[in-house]
N, CA, C and O atoms as a Tripos MOL2 file, in Angstrom:
@<TRIPOS>MOLECULE
protein
  316   315    79     0     0
PROTEIN
NO_CHARGES

@<TRIPOS>ATOM
      1 N         105.0730  138.3230   94.9540 N.3       1 MET1
      2 CA        104.3130  137.5420   95.8940 C.3       1 MET1
      3 C         104.6780  136.0730   95.7330 C.2       1 MET1
      4 O         104.8070  135.5750   94.6140 O.2       1 MET1
      5 N         104.8410  135.3980   96.8370 N.am      2 GLY2
      6 CA        105.1980  133.9850   96.8210 C.3       2 GLY2
      7 C         103.9990  133.1030   96.5250 C.2       2 GLY2
      8 O         102.8660  133.5720   96.4170 O.2       2 GLY2
      9 N         104.2690  131.8500   96.3990 N.am      3 GLN3
     10 CA        103.2010  130.9100   96.1210 C.3       3 GLN3
     11 C         102.5090  130.5150   97.4120 C.2       3 GLN3
     12 O         103.1130  130.5280   98.4850 O.2       3 GLN3
     13 N         101.2480  130.1680   97.2990 N.am      4 THR4
     14 CA        100.4870  129.7610   98.4650 C.3       4 THR4
     15 C         100.6530  128.2660   98.6920 C.2       4 THR4
     16 O         101.0610  127.5180   97.8040 O.2       4 THR4
     17 N         100.3280  127.8630   99.8990 N.am      5 GLN5
     18 CA        100.4230  126.4460  100.2510 C.3       5 GLN5
     19 C          99.4860  125.6130   99.3850 C.2       5 GLN5
     20 O          99.8310  124.5030   98.9790 O.2       5 GLN5
     21 N          98.2930  126.1510   99.1000 N.am      6 ASP6
     22 CA         97.3250  125.4210   98.2790 C.3       6 ASP6
     23 C          97.8530  125.1610   96.8730 C.2       6 ASP6
     24 O          97.7270  124.0520   96.3530 O.2       6 ASP6
     25 N          98.4410  126.1780   96.2600 N.am      7 SER7
     26 CA         98.9420  125.9970   94.8980 C.3       7 SER7
     27 C         100.1170  125.0220   94.8820 C.2       7 SER7
     28 O         100.2570  124.2280   93.9520 O.2       7 SER7
     29 N         100.9560  125.0820   95.9080 N.am      8 LEU8
     30 CA        102.0800  124.1430   95.9750 C.3       8 LEU8
     31 C         101.5870  122.7170   96.2000 C.2       8 LEU8
     32 O         102.1380  121.7710   95.6370 O.2       8 LEU8
     33 N         100.5550  122.5620   97.0180 N.am      9 ASP9
     34 CA         99.9780  121.2280   97.2250 C.3       9 ASP9
     35 C          99.4480  120.6630   95.9160 C.2       9 ASP9
     36 O          99.6660  119.4940   95.5960 O.2       9 ASP9
     37 N          98.7440  121.5100   95.1580 N.am     10 ARG10
     38 CA         98.1890  121.0700   93.8750 C.3      10 ARG10
     39 C          99.3080  120.6910   92.9090 C.2      10 ARG10
     40 O          99.2380  119.6580   92.2440 O.2      10 ARG10
     41 N         100.3410  121.5320   92.8350 N.am     11 GLN11
     42 CA        101.4540  121.2570   91.9280 C.3      11 GLN11
     43 C         102.1930  119.9810   92.3300 C.2      11 GLN11
     44 O         102.6100  119.2040   91.4710 O.2      11 GLN11
     45 N         102.3550  119.7650   93.6460 N.am     12 LEU12
     46 CA        103.0410  118.5660   94.1110 C.3      12 LEU12
     47 C         102.2320  117.3140   93.7990 C.2      12 LEU12
     48 O         102.7960  116.2800   93.4400 O.2      12 LEU12
     49 N         100.9160  117.4050   93.9360 N.am     13 THR13
     50 CA        100.0590  116.2720   93.6030 C.3      13 THR13
     51 C         100.2010  115.9030   92.1310 C.2      13 THR13
     52 O         100.3110  114.7270   91.7840 O.2      13 THR13
     53 N         100.1970  116.9060   91.2790 N.am     14 ILE14
     54 CA        100.3350  116.6660   89.8400 C.3      14 ILE14
     55 C         101.7130  116.0770   89.5320 C.2      14 ILE14
     56 O         101.8260  115.1420   88.7390 O.2      14 ILE14
     57 N         102.7500  116.6200   90.1530 N.am     15 ALA15
     58 CA        104.1100  116.1370   89.9040 C.3      15 ALA15
     59 C         104.2670  114.6890   90.3720 C.2      15 ALA15
     60 O         104.9140  113.8840   89.7020 O.2      15 ALA15
     61 N         103.6790  114.3620   91.5120 N.am     16 ARG16
     62 CA        103.7610  112.9750   92.0020 C.3      16 ARG16
     63 C         103.0230  112.0160   91.0780 C.2      16 ARG16
     64 O         103.4770  110.8930   90.8600 O.2      16 ARG16
     65 N         101.8740  112.4570   90.5280 N.am     17 GLU17
     66 CA        101.1330  111.6220   89.5910 C.3      17 GLU17
     67 C         101.9550  111.3640   88.3370 C.2      17 GLU17
     68 O         102.0110  110.2360   87.8470 O.2      17 GLU17
     69 N         102.5910  112.4070   87.8190 N.am     18 GLU18
     70 CA        103.4200  112.2430   86.6270 C.3      18 GLU18
     71 C         104.5930  111.3130   86.9000 C.2      18 GLU18
     72 O         104.9430  110.4900   86.0550 O.2      18 GLU18
     73 N         105.1990  111.4380   88.0690 N.am     19 LEU19
     74 CA        106.3080  110.5600   88.4400 C.3      19 LEU19
     75 C         105.8240  109.1210   88.5620 C.2      19 LEU19
     76 O         106.5020  108.1980   88.1110 O.2      19 LEU19
     77 N         104.6670  108.9250   89.1650 N.am     20 ALA20
     78 CA        104.1260  107.5690   89.3170 C.3      20 ALA20
     79 C         103.8290  106.9350   87.9560 C.2      20 ALA20
     80 O         104.0700  105.7460   87.7490 O.2      20 ALA20
     81 N         103.3010  107.7480   87.0300 N.am     21 LYS21
     82 CA        103.0330  107.2310   85.6840 C.3      21 LYS21
     83 C         104.3290  106.7890   85.0020 C.2      21 LYS21
     84 O         104.3870  105.7400   84.3600 O.2      21 LYS21
     85 N         105.3630  107.6130   85.1580 N.am     22 TYR22
     86 CA        106.6220  107.2640   84.4970 C.3      22 TYR22
     87 C         107.2890  106.0780   85.1760 C.2      22 TYR22
     88 O         107.9430  105.2760   84.5090 O.2      22 TYR22
     89 N         107.1380  105.9510   86.4790 N.am     23 VAL23
     90 CA        107.6850  104.7860   87.1780 C.3      23 VAL23
     91 C         106.9910  103.5270   86.6820 C.2      23 VAL23
     92 O         107.6240  102.4790   86.5510 O.2      23 VAL23
     93 N         105.6850  103.6210   86.4020 N.am     24 ALA24
     94 CA        104.9630  102.4710   85.8550 C.3      24 ALA24
     95 C         105.5230  102.0850   84.4890 C.2      24 ALA24
     96 O         105.6450  100.9010   84.1750 O.2      24 ALA24
     97 N         105.8610  103.0840   83.6830 N.am     25 VAL25
     98 CA        106.4630  102.8110   82.3670 C.3      25 VAL25
     99 C         107.8160  102.1250   82.5470 C.2      25 VAL25
    100 O         108.1380  101.1750   81.8330 O.2      25 VAL25
    101 N         108.5990  102.6090   83.5020 N.am     26 LEU26
    102 CA        109.9060  101.9920   83.7540 C.3      26 LEU26
    103 C         109.7590  100.5820   84.2890 C.2      26 LEU26
    104 O         110.5620   99.7040   83.9710 O.2      26 LEU26
    105 N         108.7310  100.3600   85.1040 N.am     27 ASP27
    106 CA        108.4960   99.0100   85.6190 C.3      27 ASP27
    107 C         108.1330   98.0530   84.4860 C.2      27 ASP27
    108 O         108.5450   96.8930   84.4910 O.2      27 ASP27
    109 N         107.3590   98.5420   83.5140 N.am     28 GLU28
    110 CA        107.0210   97.7150   82.3540 C.3      28 GLU28
    111 C         108.2700   97.3380   81.5660 C.2      28 GLU28
    112 O         108.3670   96.2380   81.0220 O.2      28 GLU28
    113 N         109.2250   98.2640   81.5120 N.am     29 LYS29
    114 CA        110.4810   98.0090   80.8070 C.3      29 LYS29
    115 C         111.4740   97.2370   81.6710 C.2      29 LYS29
    116 O         112.5920   96.9490   81.2440 O.2      29 LYS29
    117 N         111.0480   96.9050   82.8970 N.am     30 LYS30
    118 CA        111.8610   96.1610   83.8510 C.3      30 LYS30
    119 C         113.1560   96.8920   84.2200 C.2      30 LYS30
    120 O         114.2310   96.2960   84.2960 O.2      30 LYS30
    121 N         113.0150   98.1960   84.4460 N.am     31 VAL31
    122 CA        114.1380   99.0120   84.8960 C.3      31 VAL31
    123 C         114.1150   99.0040   86.4220 C.2      31 VAL31
    124 O         113.1160   99.3770   87.0390 O.2      31 VAL31
    125 N         115.2100   98.5830   87.0160 N.am     32 GLY32
    126 CA        115.2850   98.5100   88.4690 C.3      32 GLY32
    127 C         115.3600   99.8800   89.1090 C.2      32 GLY32
    128 O         115.6130  100.8840   88.4430 O.2      32 GLY32
    129 N         115.1320   99.9070   90.4370 N.am     33 GLU33
    130 CA        115.1580  101.1850   91.1530 C.3      33 GLU33
    131 C         116.5400  101.8310   91.1040 C.2      33 GLU33
    132 O         116.6460  103.0550   91.0260 O.2      33 GLU33
    133 N         117.5730  101.0440   91.1460 N.am     34 ALA34
    134 CA        118.9310  101.5980   91.1010 C.3      34 ALA34
    135 C         119.2300  102.2110   89.7380 C.2      34 ALA34
    136 O         119.9770  103.1850   89.6410 O.2      34 ALA34
    137 N         118.6490  101.6430   88.6920 N.am     35 ASP35
    138 CA        118.9010  102.1430   87.3400 C.3      35 ASP35
    139 C         118.0420  103.3500   86.9810 C.2      35 ASP35
    140 O         118.2940  104.0020   85.9680 O.2      35 ASP35
    141 N         117.0430  103.6550   87.7840 N.am     36 ARG36
    142 CA        116.1850  104.8060   87.4890 C.3      36 ARG36
    143 C         116.9710  106.1030   87.5630 C.2      36 ARG36
    144 O         116.6670  107.0570   86.8470 O.2      36 ARG36
    145 N         117.9660  106.1440   88.4120 N.am     37 LYS37
    146 CA        118.7540  107.3590   88.5640 C.3      37 LYS37
    147 C         119.4940  107.7100   87.2780 C.2      37 LYS37
    148 O         119.9050  108.8560   87.0920 O.2      37 LYS37
    149 N         119.6600  106.7590   86.4140 N.am     38 ARG38
    150 CA        120.3390  107.0080   85.1420 C.3      38 ARG38
    151 C         119.3860  107.5430   84.0800 C.2      38 ARG38
    152 O         119.8270  108.0330   83.0410 O.2      38 ARG38
    153 N         118.0920  107.4510   84.3340 N.am     39 ASP39
    154 CA        117.0880  107.8920   83.3730 C.3      39 ASP39
    155 C         116.8400  109.3880   83.5580 C.2      39 ASP39
    156 O         116.4520  109.8280   84.6400 O.2      39 ASP39
    157 N         117.0620  110.1570   82.5110 N.am     40 SER40
    158 CA        116.9700  111.6220   82.6260 C.3      40 SER40
    159 C         115.5480  112.1010   82.8950 C.2      40 SER40
    160 O         115.3570  113.0690   83.6320 O.2      40 SER40
    161 N         114.5600  111.4510   82.3210 N.am     41 ILE41
    162 CA        113.1770  111.8660   82.5470 C.3      41 ILE41
    163 C         112.7960  111.6240   84.0070 C.2      41 ILE41
    164 O         112.1800  112.4830   84.6380 O.2      41 ILE41
    165 N         113.1590  110.4650   84.5430 N.am     42 TRP42
    166 CA        112.8790  110.1670   85.9470 C.3      42 TRP42
    167 C         113.5760  111.1730   86.8590 C.2      42 TRP42
    168 O         112.9930  111.6470   87.8340 O.2      42 TRP42
    169 N         114.8320  111.4960   86.5330 N.am     43 ARG43
    170 CA        115.5710  112.4650   87.3510 C.3      43 ARG43
    171 C         114.8730  113.8160   87.3630 C.2      43 ARG43
    172 O         114.7590  114.4460   88.4150 O.2      43 ARG43
    173 N         114.4030  114.2680   86.2020 N.am     44 ASN44
    174 CA        113.7250  115.5630   86.1240 C.3      44 ASN44
    175 C         112.4110  115.5580   86.8990 C.2      44 ASN44
    176 O         112.1010  116.5270   87.5930 O.2      44 ASN44
    177 N         111.6380  114.4840   86.7910 N.am     45 LEU45
    178 CA        110.3780  114.4000   87.5240 C.3      45 LEU45
    179 C         110.6170  114.3310   89.0280 C.2      45 LEU45
    180 O         109.8950  114.9540   89.8070 O.2      45 LEU45
    181 N         111.6330  113.5700   89.4310 N.am     46 ASP46
    182 CA        111.9690  113.4720   90.8470 C.3      46 ASP46
    183 C         112.4660  114.8180   91.3770 C.2      46 ASP46
    184 O         112.1320  115.2060   92.4970 O.2      46 ASP46
    185 N         113.2510  115.5180   90.5880 N.am     47 ALA47
    186 CA        113.7650  116.8230   90.9940 C.3      47 ALA47
    187 C         112.6270  117.8270   91.1660 C.2      47 ALA47
    188 O         112.6480  118.6440   92.0860 O.2      47 ALA47
    189 N         111.6510  117.7650   90.2940 N.am     48 GLU48
    190 CA        110.5090  118.6720   90.4140 C.3      48 GLU48
    191 C         109.7610  118.4230   91.7220 C.2      48 GLU48
    192 O         109.3550  119.3700   92.3960 O.2      48 GLU48
    193 N         109.5780  117.1590   92.0800 N.am     49 CYS49
    194 CA        108.9130  116.8290   93.3480 C.3      49 CYS49
    195 C         109.7240  117.3450   94.5340 C.2      49 CYS49
    196 O         109.1670  117.9090   95.4750 O.2      49 CYS49
    197 N         111.0320  117.1530   94.4850 N.am     50 ARG50
    198 CA        111.8850  117.6290   95.5730 C.3      50 ARG50
    199 C         111.8490  119.1460   95.6910 C.2      50 ARG50
    200 O         111.8070  119.6820   96.7980 O.2      50 ARG50
    201 N         111.8640  119.8410   94.5560 N.am     51 GLN51
    202 CA        111.8080  121.3020   94.5680 C.3      51 GLN51
    203 C         110.5070  121.8000   95.1830 C.2      51 GLN51
    204 O         110.5100  122.7520   95.9640 O.2      51 GLN51
    205 N         109.4160  121.1720   94.8400 N.am     52 LEU52
    206 CA        108.1300  121.5870   95.3860 C.3      52 LEU52
    207 C         108.0630  121.3400   96.8830 C.2      52 LEU52
    208 O         107.5260  122.1650   97.6220 O.2      52 LEU52
    209 N         108.6010  120.2110   97.3430 N.am     53 ARG53
    210 CA        108.6260  119.9390   98.7880 C.3      53 ARG53
    211 C         109.4770  120.9810   99.5120 C.2      53 ARG53
    212 O         109.1240  121.4240  100.6050 O.2      53 ARG53
    213 N         110.5930  121.3690   98.9070 N.am     54 THR54
    214 CA        111.4600  122.3880   99.5040 C.3      54 THR54
    215 C         110.7420  123.7340   99.5690 C.2      54 THR54
    216 O         110.8510  124.4520  100.5620 O.2      54 THR54
    217 N         110.0110  124.0720   98.5150 N.am     55 ARG55
    218 CA        109.2550  125.3300   98.5090 C.3      55 ARG55
    219 C         108.1770  125.3310   99.5830 C.2      55 ARG55
    220 O         107.9110  126.3620  100.2010 O.2      55 ARG55
    221 N         107.5530  124.1660   99.8060 N.am     56 MET56
    222 CA        106.5300  124.0680  100.8370 C.3      56 MET56
    223 C         107.1260  124.3150  102.2200 C.2      56 MET56
    224 O         106.4950  124.9580  103.0590 O.2      56 MET56
    225 N         108.3220  123.8150  102.4620 N.am     57 VAL57
    226 CA        108.9970  124.0600  103.7360 C.3      57 VAL57
    227 C         109.2810  125.5540  103.8850 C.2      57 VAL57
    228 O         109.1130  126.1140  104.9680 O.2      57 VAL57
    229 N         109.7040  126.1880  102.8170 N.am     58 ALA58
    230 CA        109.9990  127.6190  102.8600 C.3      58 ALA58
    231 C         108.7340  128.4310  103.1250 C.2      58 ALA58
    232 O         108.7770  129.3990  103.8850 O.2      58 ALA58
    233 N         107.6170  128.0590  102.5180 N.am     59 VAL59
    234 CA        106.3500  128.7610  102.7360 C.3      59 VAL59
    235 C         105.9330  128.6200  104.2000 C.2      59 VAL59
    236 O         105.4510  129.5790  104.8030 O.2      59 VAL59
    237 N         106.1170  127.4290  104.7740 N.am     60 ASP60
    238 CA        105.7980  127.2230  106.1870 C.3      60 ASP60
    239 C         106.6750  128.0930  107.0770 C.2      60 ASP60
    240 O         106.1960  128.6520  108.0630 O.2      60 ASP60
    241 N         107.9460  128.2100  106.7380 N.am     61 ALA61
    242 CA        108.8660  129.0280  107.5300 C.3      61 ALA61
    243 C         108.4720  130.5010  107.4690 C.2      61 ALA61
    244 O         108.5230  131.1950  108.4840 O.2      61 ALA61
    245 N         108.0850  130.9800  106.2990 N.am     62 VAL62
    246 CA        107.6620  132.3700  106.1500 C.3      62 VAL62
    247 C         106.3780  132.6140  106.9410 C.2      62 VAL62
    248 O         106.2350  133.6510  107.5880 O.2      62 VAL62
    249 N         105.4590  131.6740  106.8930 N.am     63 ALA63
    250 CA        104.2040  131.8320  107.6400 C.3      63 ALA63
    251 C         104.4800  131.8750  109.1410 C.2      63 ALA63
    252 O         103.8710  132.6660  109.8610 O.2      63 ALA63
    253 N         105.3860  131.0380  109.6130 N.am     64 ALA64
    254 CA        105.7340  131.0460  111.0350 C.3      64 ALA64
    255 C         106.3980  132.3650  111.4130 C.2      64 ALA64
    256 O         106.1220  132.9180  112.4780 O.2      64 ALA64
    257 N         107.2680  132.8670  110.5510 N.am     65 ARG65
    258 CA        107.9320  134.1390  110.8200 C.3      65 ARG65
    259 C         106.9290  135.2870  110.8680 C.2      65 ARG65
    260 O         107.0090  136.1470  111.7440 O.2      65 ARG65
    261 N         105.9930  135.3020  109.9380 N.am     66 GLU66
    262 CA        104.9800  136.3500  109.9000 C.3      66 GLU66
    263 C         104.0880  136.2880  111.1340 C.2      66 GLU66
    264 O         103.7130  137.3250  111.6800 O.2      66 GLU66
    265 N         103.7470  135.0790  111.5780 N.am     67 ALA67
    266 CA        102.9290  134.9360  112.7820 C.3      67 ALA67
    267 C         103.6780  135.4490  114.0050 C.2      67 ALA67
    268 O         103.0880  136.0960  114.8700 O.2      67 ALA67
    269 N         104.9690  135.1650  114.0800 N.am     68 GLU68
    270 CA        105.7820  135.6440  115.1870 C.3      68 GLU68
    271 C         105.8650  137.1720  115.1750 C.2      68 GLU68
    272 O         105.7740  137.8020  116.2290 O.2      68 GLU68
    273 N         106.0340  137.7610  114.0160 N.am     69 CYS69
    274 CA        106.0890  139.2260  113.9020 C.3      69 CYS69
    275 C         104.7720  139.8570  114.3310 C.2      69 CYS69
    276 O         104.7650  140.8740  115.0240 O.2      69 CYS69
    277 N         103.6700  139.2640  113.9260 N.am     70 ALA70
    278 CA        102.3640  139.7900  114.3040 C.3      70 ALA70
    279 C         102.1670  139.6850  115.8120 C.2      70 ALA70
    280 O         101.6030  140.5840  116.4370 O.2      70 ALA70
    281 N         102.6330  138.5890  116.3870 N.am     71 GLN71
    282 CA        102.5270  138.4100  117.8360 C.3      71 GLN71
    283 C         103.3650  139.4460  118.5830 C.2      71 GLN71
    284 O         102.9120  140.0120  119.5770 O.2      71 GLN71
    285 N         104.5700  139.6900  118.1110 N.am     72 ARG72
    286 CA        105.4130  140.6950  118.7390 C.3      72 ARG72
    287 C         104.8180  142.0950  118.5910 C.2      72 ARG72
    288 O         104.9110  142.9120  119.5080 O.2      72 ARG72
    289 N         104.2180  142.3670  117.4600 N.am     73 LYS73
    290 CA        103.6020  143.6650  117.2230 C.3      73 LYS73
    291 C         102.4060  143.8740  118.1720 C.2      73 LYS73
    292 O         102.2270  144.9640  118.7150 O.2      73 LYS73
    293 N         101.6060  142.8420  118.3640 N.am     74 GLU74
    294 CA        100.4870  142.9210  119.2930 C.3      74 GLU74
    295 C         100.9780  143.1570  120.7140 C.2      74 GLU74
    296 O         100.3970  143.9540  121.4510 O.2      74 GLU74
    297 N         102.0470  142.4650  121.1000 N.am     75 ALA75
    298 CA        102.6030  142.6230  122.4450 C.3      75 ALA75
    299 C         103.1510  144.0390  122.6360 C.2      75 ALA75
    300 O         103.0100  144.6160  123.7140 O.2      75 ALA75
    301 N         103.7600  144.5890  121.6200 N.am     76 ALA76
    302 CA        104.3310  145.9280  121.7130 C.3      76 ALA76
    303 C         103.2380  146.9940  121.7940 C.2      76 ALA76
    304 O         103.3860  147.9770  122.5200 O.2      76 ALA76
    305 N         102.1610  146.8100  121.0690 N.am     77 THR77
    306 CA        101.0700  147.7970  121.0950 C.3      77 THR77
    307 C         100.2400  147.6740  122.3680 C.2      77 THR77
    308 O          99.6010  148.6390  122.7880 O.2      77 THR77
    309 N         100.2450  146.4920  122.9840 N.am     78 ALA78
    310 CA         99.4840  146.2890  124.2210 C.3      78 ALA78
    311 C         100.1590  146.9880  125.3920 C.2      78 ALA78
    312 O          99.4910  147.3510  126.3600 O.2      78 ALA78
    313 N         101.4530  147.1790  125.3220 N.am     79 GLU79
    314 CA        102.1770  147.8080  126.4240 C.3      79 GLU79
    315 C         102.0220  149.2520  126.3880 C.2      79 GLU79
    316 O         102.5650  149.9530  127.2420 O.2      79 GLU79
@<TRIPOS>BOND
     1     1     2 1
     2     2     3 1
     3     3     4 2
     4     3     5 am
     5     5     6 1
     6     6     7 1
     7     7     8 2
     8     7     9 am
     9     9    10 1
    10    10    11 1
    11    11    12 2
    12    11    13 am
    13    13    14 1
    14    14    15 1
    15    15    16 2
    16    15    17 am
    17    17    18 1
    18    18    19 1
    19    19    20 2
    20    19    21 am
    21    21    22 1
    22    22    23 1
    23    23    24 2
    24    23    25 am
    25    25    26 1
    26    26    27 1
    27    27    28 2
    28    27    29 am
    29    29    30 1
    30    30    31 1
    31    31    32 2
    32    31    33 am
    33    33    34 1
    34    34    35 1
    35    35    36 2
    36    35    37 am
    37    37    38 1
    38    38    39 1
    39    39    40 2
    40    39    41 am
    41    41    42 1
    42    42    43 1
    43    43    44 2
    44    43    45 am
    45    45    46 1
    46    46    47 1
    47    47    48 2
    48    47    49 am
    49    49    50 1
    50    50    51 1
    51    51    52 2
    52    51    53 am
    53    53    54 1
    54    54    55 1
    55    55    56 2
    56    55    57 am
    57    57    58 1
    58    58    59 1
    59    59    60 2
    60    59    61 am
    61    61    62 1
    62    62    63 1
    63    63    64 2
    64    63    65 am
    65    65    66 1
    66    66    67 1
    67    67    68 2
    68    67    69 am
    69    69    70 1
    70    70    71 1
    71    71    72 2
    72    71    73 am
    73    73    74 1
    74    74    75 1
    75    75    76 2
    76    75    77 am
    77    77    78 1
    78    78    79 1
    79    79    80 2
    80    79    81 am
    81    81    82 1
    82    82    83 1
    83    83    84 2
    84    83    85 am
    85    85    86 1
    86    86    87 1
    87    87    88 2
    88    87    89 am
    89    89    90 1
    90    90    91 1
    91    91    92 2
    92    91    93 am
    93    93    94 1
    94    94    95 1
    95    95    96 2
    96    95    97 am
    97    97    98 1
    98    98    99 1
    99    99   100 2
   100    99   101 am
   101   101   102 1
   102   102   103 1
   103   103   104 2
   104   103   105 am
   105   105   106 1
   106   106   107 1
   107   107   108 2
   108   107   109 am
   109   109   110 1
   110   110   111 1
   111   111   112 2
   112   111   113 am
   113   113   114 1
   114   114   115 1
   115   115   116 2
   116   115   117 am
   117   117   118 1
   118   118   119 1
   119   119   120 2
   120   119   121 am
   121   121   122 1
   122   122   123 1
   123   123   124 2
   124   123   125 am
   125   125   126 1
   126   126   127 1
   127   127   128 2
   128   127   129 am
   129   129   130 1
   130   130   131 1
   131   131   132 2
   132   131   133 am
   133   133   134 1
   134   134   135 1
   135   135   136 2
   136   135   137 am
   137   137   138 1
   138   138   139 1
   139   139   140 2
   140   139   141 am
   141   141   142 1
   142   142   143 1
   143   143   144 2
   144   143   145 am
   145   145   146 1
   146   146   147 1
   147   147   148 2
   148   147   149 am
   149   149   150 1
   150   150   151 1
   151   151   152 2
   152   151   153 am
   153   153   154 1
   154   154   155 1
   155   155   156 2
   156   155   157 am
   157   157   158 1
   158   158   159 1
   159   159   160 2
   160   159   161 am
   161   161   162 1
   162   162   163 1
   163   163   164 2
   164   163   165 am
   165   165   166 1
   166   166   167 1
   167   167   168 2
   168   167   169 am
   169   169   170 1
   170   170   171 1
   171   171   172 2
   172   171   173 am
   173   173   174 1
   174   174   175 1
   175   175   176 2
   176   175   177 am
   177   177   178 1
   178   178   179 1
   179   179   180 2
   180   179   181 am
   181   181   182 1
   182   182   183 1
   183   183   184 2
   184   183   185 am
   185   185   186 1
   186   186   187 1
   187   187   188 2
   188   187   189 am
   189   189   190 1
   190   190   191 1
   191   191   192 2
   192   191   193 am
   193   193   194 1
   194   194   195 1
   195   195   196 2
   196   195   197 am
   197   197   198 1
   198   198   199 1
   199   199   200 2
   200   199   201 am
   201   201   202 1
   202   202   203 1
   203   203   204 2
   204   203   205 am
   205   205   206 1
   206   206   207 1
   207   207   208 2
   208   207   209 am
   209   209   210 1
   210   210   211 1
   211   211   212 2
   212   211   213 am
   213   213   214 1
   214   214   215 1
   215   215   216 2
   216   215   217 am
   217   217   218 1
   218   218   219 1
   219   219   220 2
   220   219   221 am
   221   221   222 1
   222   222   223 1
   223   223   224 2
   224   223   225 am
   225   225   226 1
   226   226   227 1
   227   227   228 2
   228   227   229 am
   229   229   230 1
   230   230   231 1
   231   231   232 2
   232   231   233 am
   233   233   234 1
   234   234   235 1
   235   235   236 2
   236   235   237 am
   237   237   238 1
   238   238   239 1
   239   239   240 2
   240   239   241 am
   241   241   242 1
   242   242   243 1
   243   243   244 2
   244   243   245 am
   245   245   246 1
   246   246   247 1
   247   247   248 2
   248   247   249 am
   249   249   250 1
   250   250   251 1
   251   251   252 2
   252   251   253 am
   253   253   254 1
   254   254   255 1
   255   255   256 2
   256   255   257 am
   257   257   258 1
   258   258   259 1
   259   259   260 2
   260   259   261 am
   261   261   262 1
   262   262   263 1
   263   263   264 2
   264   263   265 am
   265   265   266 1
   266   266   267 1
   267   267   268 2
   268   267   269 am
   269   269   270 1
   270   270   271 1
   271   271   272 2
   272   271   273 am
   273   273   274 1
   274   274   275 1
   275   275   276 2
   276   275   277 am
   277   277   278 1
   278   278   279 1
   279   279   280 2
   280   279   281 am
   281   281   282 1
   282   282   283 1
   283   283   284 2
   284   283   285 am
   285   285   286 1
   286   286   287 1
   287   287   288 2
   288   287   289 am
   289   289   290 1
   290   290   291 1
   291   291   292 2
   292   291   293 am
   293   293   294 1
   294   294   295 1
   295   295   296 2
   296   295   297 am
   297   297   298 1
   298   298   299 1
   299   299   300 2
   300   299   301 am
   301   301   302 1
   302   302   303 1
   303   303   304 2
   304   303   305 am
   305   305   306 1
   306   306   307 1
   307   307   308 2
   308   307   309 am
   309   309   310 1
   310   310   311 1
   311   311   312 2
   312   311   313 am
   313   313   314 1
   314   314   315 1
   315   315   316 2
@<TRIPOS>SUBSTRUCTURE
     1 MET1         2 RESIDUE 1 A MET
     2 GLY2         6 RESIDUE 1 A GLY
     3 GLN3        10 RESIDUE 1 A GLN
     4 THR4        14 RESIDUE 1 A THR
     5 GLN5        18 RESIDUE 1 A GLN
     6 ASP6        22 RESIDUE 1 A ASP
     7 SER7        26 RESIDUE 1 A SER
     8 LEU8        30 RESIDUE 1 A LEU
     9 ASP9        34 RESIDUE 1 A ASP
    10 ARG10       38 RESIDUE 1 A ARG
    11 GLN11       42 RESIDUE 1 A GLN
    12 LEU12       46 RESIDUE 1 A LEU
    13 THR13       50 RESIDUE 1 A THR
    14 ILE14       54 RESIDUE 1 A ILE
    15 ALA15       58 RESIDUE 1 A ALA
    16 ARG16       62 RESIDUE 1 A ARG
    17 GLU17       66 RESIDUE 1 A GLU
    18 GLU18       70 RESIDUE 1 A GLU
    19 LEU19       74 RESIDUE 1 A LEU
    20 ALA20       78 RESIDUE 1 A ALA
    21 LYS21       82 RESIDUE 1 A LYS
    22 TYR22       86 RESIDUE 1 A TYR
    23 VAL23       90 RESIDUE 1 A VAL
    24 ALA24       94 RESIDUE 1 A ALA
    25 VAL25       98 RESIDUE 1 A VAL
    26 LEU26      102 RESIDUE 1 A LEU
    27 ASP27      106 RESIDUE 1 A ASP
    28 GLU28      110 RESIDUE 1 A GLU
    29 LYS29      114 RESIDUE 1 A LYS
    30 LYS30      118 RESIDUE 1 A LYS
    31 VAL31      122 RESIDUE 1 A VAL
    32 GLY32      126 RESIDUE 1 A GLY
    33 GLU33      130 RESIDUE 1 A GLU
    34 ALA34      134 RESIDUE 1 A ALA
    35 ASP35      138 RESIDUE 1 A ASP
    36 ARG36      142 RESIDUE 1 A ARG
    37 LYS37      146 RESIDUE 1 A LYS
    38 ARG38      150 RESIDUE 1 A ARG
    39 ASP39      154 RESIDUE 1 A ASP
    40 SER40      158 RESIDUE 1 A SER
    41 ILE41      162 RESIDUE 1 A ILE
    42 TRP42      166 RESIDUE 1 A TRP
    43 ARG43      170 RESIDUE 1 A ARG
    44 ASN44      174 RESIDUE 1 A ASN
    45 LEU45      178 RESIDUE 1 A LEU
    46 ASP46      182 RESIDUE 1 A ASP
    47 ALA47      186 RESIDUE 1 A ALA
    48 GLU48      190 RESIDUE 1 A GLU
    49 CYS49      194 RESIDUE 1 A CYS
    50 ARG50      198 RESIDUE 1 A ARG
    51 GLN51      202 RESIDUE 1 A GLN
    52 LEU52      206 RESIDUE 1 A LEU
    53 ARG53      210 RESIDUE 1 A ARG
    54 THR54      214 RESIDUE 1 A THR
    55 ARG55      218 RESIDUE 1 A ARG
    56 MET56      222 RESIDUE 1 A MET
    57 VAL57      226 RESIDUE 1 A VAL
    58 ALA58      230 RESIDUE 1 A ALA
    59 VAL59      234 RESIDUE 1 A VAL
    60 ASP60      238 RESIDUE 1 A ASP
    61 ALA61      242 RESIDUE 1 A ALA
    62 VAL62      246 RESIDUE 1 A VAL
    63 ALA63      250 RESIDUE 1 A ALA
    64 ALA64      254 RESIDUE 1 A ALA
    65 ARG65      258 RESIDUE 1 A ARG
    66 GLU66      262 RESIDUE 1 A GLU
    67 ALA67      266 RESIDUE 1 A ALA
    68 GLU68      270 RESIDUE 1 A GLU
    69 CYS69      274 RESIDUE 1 A CYS
    70 ALA70      278 RESIDUE 1 A ALA
    71 GLN71      282 RESIDUE 1 A GLN
    72 ARG72      286 RESIDUE 1 A ARG
    73 LYS73      290 RESIDUE 1 A LYS
    74 GLU74      294 RESIDUE 1 A GLU
    75 ALA75      298 RESIDUE 1 A ALA
    76 ALA76      302 RESIDUE 1 A ALA
    77 THR77      306 RESIDUE 1 A THR
    78 ALA78      310 RESIDUE 1 A ALA
    79 GLU79      314 RESIDUE 1 A GLU
């Protein structure tokens, strides 16, 4: 079973908070935005956020596909 939209939203919120906390640490160290890409922790946190956003798009696509299938099934049984 895949993940639900609610659980992905919760996970994305947590991941964004962790990324924001680490960005604050980097800002204290005066690390510029261009140099953040060199920081492995920042890269991992950013990648986690991107992965969750991608999963959310996939969940939306599956939900749309399932709705279309249900609609076609209703149309077929109505005939």
